[in-house]
C-alpha positions in Angstrom: -29.8 -41.7 -26.5 -28.1 -44.8 -27.7 -27.7 -48.3 -26.3 -24.4 -49.8 -25.2 -22.7 -52.1 -27.7 -23.8 -55.8 -27.3 -20.3 -56.8 -26.1 -20.2 -54.3 -23.2 -17.2 -55.8 -21.5 -15.0 -55.6 -24.5 -16.2 -52.1 -25.4 -15.4 -50.8 -21.9 -12.0 -52.6 -21.7 -10.9 -51.0 -25.0 -11.8 -47.5 -23.6 -10.0 -48.2 -20.3 -6.9 -49.2 -22.3 -7.1 -46.1 -24.5 -7.3 -43.8 -21.5 -4.3 -45.5 -20.0 -2.3 -45.1 -23.2 -3.2 -41.4 -23.3 -2.0 -40.8 -19.7 1.2 -42.8 -20.3 1.9 -41.0 -23.6 1.5 -37.6 -22.0 3.6 -38.5 -19.0 6.4 -39.8 -21.2 6.1 -36.7 -23.5 6.7 -34.6 -20.4 9.6 -36.8 -19.4 8.0 -37.7 -16.1 8.3 -41.0 -14.3 5.3 -42.8 -12.9 6.7 -41.9 -9.5 6.8 -38.2 -10.4 3.2 -38.3 -11.5 1.6 -40.3 -8.7 3.4 -38.3 -6.1 2.4 -34.9 -7.7 -1.2 -36.0 -8.3 -1.3 -37.6 -4.8 -2.7 -40.9 -6.0 -1.6 -44.4 -5.1 1.2 -45.9 -7.2 -0.8 -49.0 -7.9 -3.7 -46.9 -9.1 -1.5 -45.1 -11.7 0.1 -48.4 -12.7 -3.3 -50.1 -13.2 -4.6 -47.0 -15.1 -1.7 -47.0 -17.5 -2.0 -50.8 -18.0 -5.6 -50.4 -18.9 -6.9 -52.5 -16.0 -7.8 -49.8 -13.6 -11.1 -48.1 -13.0 -10.1 -44.8 -11.7 -12.5 -42.3 -10.0 -13.3 -39.0 -11.6 -11.2 -37.3 -8.9 -8.2 -39.4 -9.8 -8.5 -38.7 -13.5 -9.0 -35.0 -12.7 -5.9 -34.9 -10.4 -3.7 -36.5 -13.1 -5.0 -34.2 -15.8 -4.3 -31.2 -13.6 -0.8 -32.3 -12.8 -0.1 -33.0 -16.5 -1.7 -29.7 -17.4 -4.0 -31.1 -20.0 -7.8 -30.9 -20.2 -9.5 -34.0 -18.7 -11.3 -34.4 -22.0 -8.0 -35.0 -23.8 -7.4 -38.1 -21.6 -10.9 -39.6 -21.8 -12.0 -38.7 -25.3 
């Protein structure tokens, strides 16, 4: 087991941003709009926008829906 980094807020924000970048990059790679993705994944538009901006804190279910629609392993998005 390991301890969290001393600057927990910054550490977590960096990871949120990275997940958002991965979702956005895969969405763009597949030539999908945000609207295509949030409708297909059945998530709120603002949730996807916040996720891609790195300011959201999505649930496991939301991340799983997005990964499923993008047809990528969830682990690829949250690595």
